[in-house]
Z-matrix of the N, CA and C atoms (Angstrom, degrees):
N
C 1 1.431
C 2 1.487 1 110.04
N 3 1.373 2 117.32 1 109.10
C 4 1.508 3 118.37 2 -175.80
C 5 1.516 4 109.39 3 -71.57
N 6 1.347 5 113.33 4 148.70
C 7 1.492 6 121.44 5 179.39
C 8 1.508 7 106.68 6 -99.49
N 9 1.280 8 115.78 7 160.12
C 10 1.451 9 123.85 8 173.71
C 11 1.544 10 110.30 9 -72.79
N 12 1.264 11 119.95 10 96.75
C 13 1.473 12 121.88 11 177.15
C 14 1.498 13 109.73 12 -121.01
N 15 1.335 14 117.92 13 135.90
C 16 1.460 15 121.84 14 179.68
C 17 1.550 16 107.76 15 -61.93
N 18 1.300 17 115.87 16 141.59
C 19 1.489 18 122.62 17 179.87
C 20 1.514 19 109.99 18 -63.23
N 21 1.296 20 121.07 19 -37.97
C 22 1.431 21 122.93 20 -179.28
C 23 1.514 22 108.88 21 -62.32
N 24 1.283 23 116.64 22 -42.11
C 25 1.565 24 120.69 23 179.73
C 26 1.473 25 110.27 24 -65.60
N 27 1.332 26 117.65 25 -38.57
C 28 1.520 27 121.94 26 179.00
C 29 1.532 28 107.31 27 -63.52
N 30 1.344 29 115.64 28 -48.94
C 31 1.413 30 117.01 29 -176.15
C 32 1.553 31 111.23 30 -67.55
N 33 1.341 32 121.56 31 -37.80
C 34 1.446 33 123.40 32 174.93
C 35 1.521 34 108.12 33 -58.17
N 36 1.301 35 119.35 34 -47.85
C 37 1.477 36 119.58 35 -176.29
C 38 1.500 37 110.41 36 -65.12
N 39 1.256 38 118.73 37 -42.52
C 40 1.503 39 123.53 38 178.20
C 41 1.572 40 106.15 39 -62.20
N 42 1.247 41 117.60 40 -42.57
C 43 1.519 42 119.37 41 -179.54
C 44 1.522 43 110.36 42 -61.84
N 45 1.330 44 117.43 43 -44.79
C 46 1.406 45 122.77 44 176.09
C 47 1.548 46 115.13 45 -57.26
N 48 1.275 47 115.48 46 -45.87
C 49 1.446 48 125.59 47 178.27
C 50 1.589 49 109.79 48 -59.74
N 51 1.277 50 112.87 49 -54.18
C 52 1.502 51 120.14 50 -177.91
C 53 1.597 52 108.99 51 -62.38
N 54 1.292 53 116.93 52 -38.33
C 55 1.429 54 119.86 53 179.62
C 56 1.596 55 108.39 54 -63.32
N 57 1.343 56 115.75 55 -42.49
C 58 1.498 57 121.37 56 178.16
C 59 1.476 58 110.45 57 -59.01
N 60 1.319 59 115.90 58 -44.61
C 61 1.440 60 120.95 59 -176.74
C 62 1.502 61 108.99 60 -68.90
N 63 1.356 62 120.11 61 -38.54
C 64 1.428 63 120.40 62 179.00
C 65 1.561 64 112.20 63 -69.16
N 66 1.306 65 116.65 64 -38.69
C 67 1.467 66 120.66 65 175.57
C 68 1.437 67 110.80 66 -59.35
N 69 1.397 68 120.82 67 -40.51
C 70 1.420 69 125.07 68 -175.19
C 71 1.595 70 108.62 69 -71.07
N 72 1.335 71 112.72 70 -32.73
C 73 1.499 72 118.23 71 -176.66
C 74 1.578 73 106.86 72 -74.36
N 75 1.334 74 117.72 73 -30.07
C 76 1.491 75 119.23 74 -176.09
C 77 1.526 76 112.56 75 -70.88
N 78 1.444 77 116.47 76 -22.03
C 79 1.400 78 116.42 77 168.99
C 80 1.543 79 111.09 78 87.91
N 81 1.397 80 119.40 79 18.16
C 82 1.469 81 119.24 80 179.08
C 83 1.507 82 111.18 81 -70.38
N 84 1.265 83 115.79 82 -37.88
C 85 1.485 84 120.72 83 177.37
C 86 1.440 85 115.51 84 -111.62
N 87 1.337 86 119.50 85 -172.96
C 88 1.458 87 121.29 86 176.92
C 89 1.541 88 111.68 87 -59.68
N 90 1.276 89 117.59 88 153.14
C 91 1.479 90 117.54 89 179.39
C 92 1.550 91 110.37 90 -66.26
N 93 1.348 92 112.92 91 151.04
C 94 1.424 93 115.47 92 177.74
C 95 1.550 94 111.52 93 -77.15
N 96 1.269 95 113.13 94 152.88
C 97 1.541 96 119.07 95 -177.98
C 98 1.573 97 105.78 96 -76.77
N 99 1.254 98 113.45 97 167.76
C 100 1.510 99 120.53 98 -179.78
C 101 1.513 100 109.68 99 -63.77
N 102 1.360 101 118.16 100 -37.41
C 103 1.471 102 118.62 101 176.69
C 104 1.512 103 112.89 102 -64.94
N 105 1.326 104 117.26 103 -39.04
C 106 1.457 105 121.04 104 -178.01
C 107 1.557 106 110.90 105 -69.19
N 108 1.301 107 115.11 106 -35.78
C 109 1.522 108 117.28 107 177.99
C 110 1.491 109 109.41 108 -70.29
N 111 1.278 110 118.14 109 -41.72
C 112 1.518 111 123.70 110 174.38
C 113 1.500 112 111.79 111 -62.13
N 114 1.318 113 119.01 112 -39.84
C 115 1.471 114 121.92 113 -179.62
C 116 1.600 115 108.86 114 -64.58
N 117 1.311 116 119.60 115 -45.39
C 118 1.336 117 123.98 116 176.20
C 119 1.535 118 114.82 117 -55.67
N 120 1.386 119 112.85 118 -50.72
C 121 1.500 120 118.41 119 177.36
C 122 1.522 121 116.10 120 -62.59
N 123 1.362 122 115.68 121 -41.32
C 124 1.469 123 120.39 122 -178.37
C 125 1.508 124 111.27 123 -69.91
N 126 1.313 125 117.90 124 -41.33
C 127 1.455 126 121.17 125 179.42
C 128 1.449 127 111.49 126 -64.45
N 129 1.333 128 117.26 127 -43.82
C 130 1.440 129 122.86 128 177.81
C 131 1.605 130 111.00 129 -59.35
N 132 1.317 131 113.22 130 -47.11
C 133 1.495 132 117.25 131 177.38
C 134 1.505 133 111.35 132 -59.66
N 135 1.296 134 120.21 133 -42.94
C 136 1.432 135 121.74 134 -176.90
C 137 1.554 136 111.48 135 -65.26
N 138 1.398 137 115.29 136 -40.18
C 139 1.445 138 118.61 137 179.44
C 140 1.505 139 111.29 138 -65.31
N 141 1.347 140 118.74 139 -40.30
C 142 1.397 141 121.69 140 178.16
C 143 1.528 142 112.72 141 -66.65
N 144 1.340 143 116.78 142 -37.00
C 145 1.476 144 121.83 143 -177.69
C 146 1.506 145 112.68 144 -77.57
N 147 1.368 146 112.11 145 -56.08
C 148 1.559 147 116.40 146 -175.55
C 149 1.460 148 116.45 147 -101.06
N 150 1.302 149 118.41 148 -9.19
C 151 1.498 150 119.52 149 -179.29
C 152 1.571 151 110.64 150 91.12
N 153 1.281 152 118.05 151 -13.09
C 154 1.439 153 125.20 152 -178.55
C 155 1.496 154 112.40 153 -146.84
N 156 1.361 155 122.64 154 152.24
C 157 1.384 156 121.50 155 -178.04
C 158 1.511 157 113.61 156 -96.55
N 159 1.366 158 114.98 157 0.92
C 160 1.472 159 118.42 158 -174.25
C 161 1.550 160 105.04 159 -141.64
N 162 1.406 161 113.65 160 150.45
C 163 1.414 162 116.75 161 -175.29
C 164 1.542 163 111.87 162 -107.16
N 165 1.325 164 118.25 163 -24.70
C 166 1.451 165 123.71 164 -176.42
C 167 1.537 166 106.56 165 -80.09
N 168 1.345 167 120.52 166 116.19
C 169 1.441 168 118.87 167 179.35
C 170 1.562 169 117.48 168 -71.22
N 171 1.308 170 111.83 169 -10.64
C 172 1.482 171 113.03 170 175.95
C 173 1.506 172 113.91 171 -82.37
N 174 1.326 173 117.84 172 -5.61
C 175 1.486 174 122.55 173 179.17
C 176 1.581 175 112.90 174 -93.25
N 177 1.259 176 117.80 175 -3.38
C 178 1.439 177 119.38 176 177.62
C 179 1.518 178 111.06 177 -165.10
N 180 1.335 179 114.04 178 179.23
C 181 1.491 180 119.92 179 -178.12
C 182 1.472 181 111.08 180 -73.76
N 183 1.366 182 117.88 181 153.58
C 184 1.403 183 119.86 182 170.51
C 185 1.484 184 114.28 183 -59.98
N 186 1.275 185 120.82 184 134.96
C 187 1.450 186 123.55 185 -179.70
C 188 1.586 187 114.76 186 75.11
N 189 1.321 188 114.65 187 7.23
C 190 1.512 189 116.58 188 175.73
C 191 1.469 190 110.14 189 -88.10
N 192 1.362 191 118.19 190 146.26
C 193 1.457 192 122.17 191 -179.80
C 194 1.533 193 111.73 192 -86.52
N 195 1.360 194 118.75 193 -21.26
C 196 1.455 195 121.34 194 -179.42
C 197 1.533 196 106.61 195 -126.57
N 198 1.372 197 114.70 196 147.83
C 199 1.461 198 119.90 197 174.65
C 200 1.455 199 110.71 198 -78.87
N 201 1.257 200 118.64 199 168.67
C 202 1.481 201 119.54 200 -176.17
C 203 1.502 202 114.24 201 -65.05
N 204 1.283 203 118.87 202 -36.55
C 205 1.502 204 122.88 203 175.72
C 206 1.467 205 111.56 204 -69.31
N 207 1.366 206 115.40 205 -37.03
C 208 1.518 207 117.25 206 179.16
C 209 1.506 208 108.66 207 -67.51
N 210 1.329 209 119.94 208 -35.48
C 211 1.534 210 120.19 209 177.61
C 212 1.464 211 110.58 210 -66.71
N 213 1.350 212 119.50 211 -43.40
C 214 1.394 213 122.73 212 175.81
C 215 1.571 214 113.03 213 -56.70
N 216 1.320 215 116.04 214 -46.25
C 217 1.426 216 118.75 215 -179.88
C 218 1.524 217 109.91 216 -67.13
N 219 1.266 218 118.23 217 -38.87
C 220 1.512 219 122.11 218 178.32
C 221 1.515 220 109.47 219 -59.68
N 222 1.325 221 117.61 220 -40.96
C 223 1.486 222 121.71 221 179.44
C 224 1.529 223 111.51 222 -63.25
N 225 1.439 224 113.97 223 -42.98
C 226 1.417 225 119.29 224 175.06
C 227 1.566 226 115.47 225 -61.85
N 228 1.261 227 113.11 226 -36.04
C 229 1.517 228 118.10 227 177.71
C 230 1.557 229 109.74 228 -69.74
N 231 1.376 230 114.37 229 -40.74
C 232 1.428 231 116.23 230 176.57
C 233 1.540 232 115.44 231 -61.11
N 234 1.339 233 116.19 232 -40.12
C 235 1.384 234 122.15 233 176.82
C 236 1.531 235 112.36 234 -64.97
N 237 1.299 236 113.77 235 -44.51
C 238 1.500 237 118.07 236 179.15
C 239 1.519 238 111.28 237 -63.39
N 240 1.382 239 117.35 238 -42.81
C 241 1.468 240 122.84 239 -177.41
C 242 1.557 241 110.28 240 -69.07
N 243 1.339 242 117.69 241 -28.45
C 244 1.493 243 117.17 242 179.83
C 245 1.502 244 108.79 243 -93.40
N 246 1.284 245 120.93 244 5.19
C 247 1.531 246 120.66 245 173.69
C 248 1.499 247 111.09 246 88.28
N 249 1.390 248 121.65 247 14.58
C 250 1.420 249 120.25 248 -179.95
C 251 1.505 250 107.90 249 -118.03
N 252 1.339 251 115.13 250 54.50
C 253 1.505 252 118.13 251 -173.45
C 254 1.583 253 104.64 252 -64.98
N 255 1.305 254 113.25 253 149.81
C 256 1.433 255 121.67 254 174.13
C 257 1.508 256 112.73 255 -75.98
N 258 1.260 257 118.43 256 144.45
C 259 1.457 258 122.64 257 -178.94
C 260 1.500 259 113.47 258 -116.09
N 261 1.247 260 116.30 259 139.43
C 262 1.435 261 120.97 260 171.64
C 263 1.573 262 113.27 261 70.11
N 264 1.280 263 119.57 262 -152.26
C 265 1.367 264 124.40 263 -177.46
C 266 1.601 265 114.99 264 -98.61
N 267 1.339 266 110.77 265 -0.99
C 268 1.415 267 113.18 266 176.16
C 269 1.534 268 114.79 267 97.60
N 270 1.315 269 116.15 268 -11.24
C 271 1.511 270 118.88 269 177.67
C 272 1.468 271 108.32 270 -92.45
N 273 1.360 272 117.21 271 131.36
C 274 1.379 273 123.92 272 -178.93
C 275 1.553 274 112.71 273 -91.84
N 276 1.273 275 118.81 274 -24.61
C 277 1.458 276 123.95 275 179.99
C 278 1.515 277 109.19 276 -141.59
N 279 1.262 278 116.03 277 159.92
C 280 1.435 279 120.99 278 178.38
C 281 1.542 280 111.64 279 -65.21
N 282 1.201 281 116.45 280 141.42
C 283 1.574 282 117.16 281 -179.33
C 284 1.546 283 108.33 282 -73.52
N 285 1.390 284 118.82 283 -20.02
C 286 1.437 285 118.06 284 -177.63
C 287 1.496 286 110.37 285 -72.06
N 288 1.337 287 118.39 286 -29.60
C 289 1.481 288 120.77 287 -173.48
C 290 1.568 289 110.41 288 -76.91
N 291 1.366 290 115.92 289 -24.65
C 292 1.423 291 116.83 290 -175.82
C 293 1.586 292 113.77 291 -96.39
N 294 1.256 293 114.47 292 2.81
C 295 1.471 294 115.34 293 177.21
C 296 1.540 295 113.45 294 -77.34
N 297 1.298 296 114.38 295 141.14
C 298 1.419 297 121.41 296 -175.44
C 299 1.510 298 108.75 297 -101.49
N 300 1.345 299 119.89 298 154.22
C 301 1.505 300 118.61 299 175.23
C 302 1.558 301 107.26 300 -74.00
N 303 1.356 302 115.96 301 157.09
C 304 1.410 303 121.71 302 -179.60
C 305 1.507 304 109.93 303 -56.10
N 306 1.309 305 122.27 304 152.86
C 307 1.436 306 124.54 305 -176.50
C 308 1.554 307 113.97 306 -66.92
N 309 1.347 308 119.26 307 -29.48
C 310 1.387 309 119.92 308 -179.82
C 311 1.564 310 108.34 309 -128.01
N 312 1.331 311 110.92 310 130.11
C 313 1.445 312 115.14 311 175.29
C 314 1.551 313 107.06 312 -102.05
N 315 1.383 314 114.27 313 138.12
C 316 1.465 315 120.05 314 -175.32
C 317 1.515 316 104.69 315 -108.71
N 318 1.344 317 115.14 316 128.73
C 319 1.484 318 120.71 317 174.84
C 320 1.562 319 108.00 318 -71.65
N 321 1.307 320 114.79 319 126.65
C 322 1.505 321 112.94 320 -178.11
C 323 1.531 322 115.39 321 -63.86
N 324 1.383 323 117.30 322 -18.02
C 325 1.436 324 120.51 323 179.41
C 326 1.469 325 112.77 324 -80.26
N 327 1.270 326 122.58 325 -12.33
C 328 1.426 327 126.30 326 -172.71
C 329 1.497 328 110.23 327 -110.92
N 330 1.278 329 116.38 328 124.12
C 331 1.414 330 119.80 329 177.19
C 332 1.581 331 111.61 330 -79.52
N 333 1.314 332 117.13 331 142.54
C 334 1.479 333 118.48 332 176.49
C 335 1.494 334 109.14 333 -67.25
N 336 1.387 335 115.16 334 146.66
C 337 1.499 336 118.81 335 -178.92
C 338 1.521 337 112.33 336 -64.01
N 339 1.318 338 111.64 337 144.63
C 340 1.490 339 118.00 338 -179.81
C 341 1.447 340 115.53 339 88.54
N 342 1.383 341 119.03 340 -1.10
C 343 1.448 342 121.41 341 176.51
C 344 1.541 343 108.35 342 -106.58
N 345 1.317 344 115.50 343 110.16
C 346 1.414 345 115.40 344 -179.20
C 347 1.538 346 116.19 345 -66.02
N 348 1.274 347 117.77 346 144.18
C 349 1.499 348 121.17 347 -177.65
C 350 1.548 349 104.91 348 -79.23
N 351 1.363 350 113.61 349 131.87
C 352 1.485 351 114.94 350 176.48
C 353 1.544 352 115.64 351 -55.68
N 354 1.313 353 116.81 352 139.99
C 355 1.466 354 116.84 353 -179.85
C 356 1.511 355 108.09 354 -75.42
N 357 1.380 356 114.07 355 139.61
C 358 1.460 357 121.51 356 178.97
C 359 1.564 358 109.47 357 -61.84
N 360 1.255 359 116.07 358 134.86
C 361 1.521 360 117.64 359 175.12
C 362 1.555 361 108.08 360 -105.60
N 363 1.283 362 113.75 361 127.16
C 364 1.413 363 121.99 362 177.23
C 365 1.578 364 109.86 363 -78.27
N 366 1.286 365 110.86 364 141.09
C 367 1.469 366 114.85 365 -179.67
C 368 1.543 367 106.42 366 -83.70
N 369 1.257 368 121.73 367 123.94
C 370 1.451 369 124.78 368 179.58
C 371 1.532 370 111.61 369 -62.73
N 372 1.259 371 116.64 370 138.55
C 373 1.502 372 121.67 371 168.63
C 374 1.482 373 114.07 372 88.58
N 375 1.414 374 121.97 373 -2.65
C 376 1.434 375 124.26 374 176.36
C 377 1.467 376 113.11 375 -104.18
N 378 1.331 377 115.86 376 136.41
C 379 1.419 378 119.05 377 173.49
C 380 1.583 379 110.66 378 -147.71
N 381 1.291 380 118.02 379 143.27
C 382 1.423 381 122.55 380 -176.10
C 383 1.599 382 106.64 381 -99.35
N 384 1.403 383 113.99 382 125.22
C 385 1.429 384 122.64 383 -178.51
C 386 1.484 385 107.45 384 -113.49
N 387 1.385 386 118.57 385 120.47
C 388 1.354 387 122.64 386 178.79
C 389 1.560 388 110.73 387 -95.12
N 390 1.326 389 116.37 388 137.50
C 391 1.392 390 123.23 389 178.99
C 392 1.502 391 111.59 390 -76.62
N 393 1.399 392 118.30 391 178.46
C 394 1.480 393 118.04 392 174.87
C 395 1.497 394 111.53 393 -69.23
N 396 1.285 395 111.99 394 149.82
C 397 1.502 396 117.46 395 -178.52
C 398 1.504 397 107.88 396 -61.32
N 399 1.348 398 118.12 397 138.98
C 400 1.468 399 122.13 398 179.41
C 401 1.533 400 103.76 399 -91.54
N 402 1.357 401 113.14 400 154.69
C 403 1.517 402 121.01 401 177.03
C 404 1.538 403 108.83 402 -60.34
N 405 1.262 404 114.83 403 139.45
C 406 1.476 405 120.00 404 -178.62
C 407 1.515 406 111.89 405 -70.78
N 408 1.285 407 118.90 406 117.00
C 409 1.473 408 127.65 407 175.35
C 410 1.488 409 106.25 408 -120.87
N 411 1.273 410 113.10 409 155.25
C 412 1.535 411 116.75 410 -179.99
C 413 1.558 412 112.79 411 -63.74
N 414 1.272 413 117.97 412 -48.39
C 415 1.478 414 121.00 413 -173.28
C 416 1.510 415 114.34 414 -107.06
N 417 1.292 416 120.17 415 18.41
C 418 1.424 417 121.64 416 -174.57
C 419 1.581 418 108.55 417 -94.01
N 420 1.367 419 117.83 418 133.46
C 421 1.440 420 121.23 419 179.21
C 422 1.534 421 106.68 420 -80.80
N 423 1.295 422 114.24 421 155.74
C 424 1.434 423 116.85 422 174.18
C 425 1.505 424 113.48 423 -69.30
N 426 1.325 425 119.43 424 153.66
C 427 1.479 426 123.52 425 178.20
C 428 1.578 427 107.99 426 -64.30
N 429 1.340 428 109.99 427 141.80
C 430 1.499 429 114.18 428 174.47
C 431 1.558 430 110.34 429 -68.89
N 432 1.311 431 115.29 430 151.91
C 433 1.504 432 122.66 431 179.04
C 434 1.508 433 106.10 432 -76.97
N 435 1.328 434 117.05 433 143.93
C 436 1.445 435 121.50 434 -177.51
C 437 1.636 436 102.94 435 -105.96
N 438 1.355 437 115.34 436 133.10
C 439 1.422 438 116.39 437 177.89
C 440 1.498 439 106.97 438 -108.86
N 441 1.346 440 118.32 439 135.16
C 442 1.402 441 125.22 440 -178.23
C 443 1.560 442 104.37 441 -113.25
N 444 1.285 443 116.01 442 128.39
C 445 1.477 444 120.92 443 -179.19
C 446 1.502 445 105.74 444 -110.21
N 447 1.380 446 114.58 445 113.85
C 448 1.475 447 119.24 446 177.62
C 449 1.479 448 106.92 447 -83.46
N 450 1.382 449 112.75 448 144.75
C 451 1.418 450 119.27 449 -179.58
C 452 1.500 451 114.68 450 73.76
N 453 1.323 452 117.79 451 25.36
C 454 1.411 453 120.73 452 -178.23
C 455 1.517 454 112.09 453 -74.36
N 456 1.317 455 117.79 454 -152.70
C 457 1.496 456 119.55 455 179.94
C 458 1.543 457 111.82 456 -62.42
N 459 1.268 458 115.58 457 135.73
C 460 1.543 459 121.10 458 176.26
C 461 1.466 460 106.49 459 -86.49
N 462 1.308 461 110.11 460 146.73
C 463 1.447 462 117.89 461 174.26
C 464 1.490 463 112.79 462 -72.59
N 465 1.259 464 114.63 463 132.92
C 466 1.509 465 115.83 464 -179.32
C 467 1.483 466 113.76 465 -81.15
N 468 1.269 467 117.34 466 141.06
C 469 1.454 468 123.45 467 -176.37
C 470 1.571 469 109.89 468 -82.73
N 471 1.281 470 114.74 469 125.20
C 472 1.527 471 121.20 470 179.13
C 473 1.434 472 110.42 471 -120.90
């Protein structure tokens, strides 16, 4: 079922396909693979027969002769045929080196304004009892604090 494709767009797509095939035949770059040659032939045949090389309208613009992915592959074939093959993954530098620090650093000791500090919760049943002050001696350590736990273990009746 042919789609409604503008004649100018069909001619432009056919011209791009034929130009890629001529560049590959001239031998400026490495030879095209079997798949790439077959791709060029089949896409050209579909455009001449149906007016478009793809049937699913979600894969390209209305009235376009080539889908988005077909255009990308055609550009890659053109580059390869003209001797300007792309190299690598396209990144020139590591993405980690170009990252910038966030614009504002927040000191972990400072709470942002408008956020209330949580109220301290007292642990029930604990109290610190200090003993009498010991006489001051040069090398004597202070007495340890005694903790009394209210409601602790009950004595069992025997």
